[in-house]
C-alpha positions in Angstrom: 0.2 -0.1 0.1 0.9 3.6 -1.0 -0.5 6.0 0.9 -4.0 6.0 -1.5 -3.5 3.4 -3.8 -3.4 0.0 -3.7 -1.2 -2.4 -6.0 -0.9 -6.3 -6.3 1.7 -8.2 -8.2 0.3 -11.5 -9.8 0.5 -14.3 -12.2 -2.1 -16.4 -13.9 -1.0 -19.6 -14.9 -2.2 -22.7 -16.2 -1.7 -25.1 -19.8 -4.1 -24.3 -22.7 -6.3 -27.2 -22.4 -9.4 -26.3 -24.0 -10.8 -24.0 -27.0 -11.1 -20.6 -26.7 -13.5 -18.7 -28.1 -12.7 -15.3 -29.4 -15.2 -12.9 -31.4 -12.8 -13.6 -34.3 -13.2 -17.3 -34.4 -12.0 -20.2 -32.3 -8.4 -21.2 -30.9 -7.7 -24.7 -31.0 -6.0 -26.1 -27.7 -2.4 -26.5 -28.1 -1.5 -28.2 -25.0 0.6 -25.2 -24.2 2.1 -24.0 -20.6 0.1 -20.3 -19.7 2.3 -17.8 -17.8 0.5 -14.4 -17.9 1.8 -11.8 -15.2 -0.4 -8.6 -14.1 -1.1 -6.2 -11.5 -4.7 -4.7 -10.2 -4.5 -1.1 -8.8 -6.8 0.0 -6.3 -7.7 4.2 -5.6 -8.5 4.9 -2.5 -10.2 7.8 -1.8 -12.1 8.4 2.5 -11.4 4.7 3.1 -13.4 3.7 0.3 -12.9 2.5 -4.1 -12.6 5.2 -6.2 -11.5 3.3 -8.7 -10.2 -0.2 -10.1 -7.8 -0.9 -12.6 -6.0 -4.0 -13.4 
């Protein structure tokens, strides 16, 4: 936590085992490992969440 900002770093991990349906069509599974690093940010004001950004 840094003042009125809370940040969280995380990693979404898994294996691509099922079809992925997208607006452009379906992507067939490959069995590949997936590792997507990401971060979440909460912006607070007077103890309440004013904005959330992922």
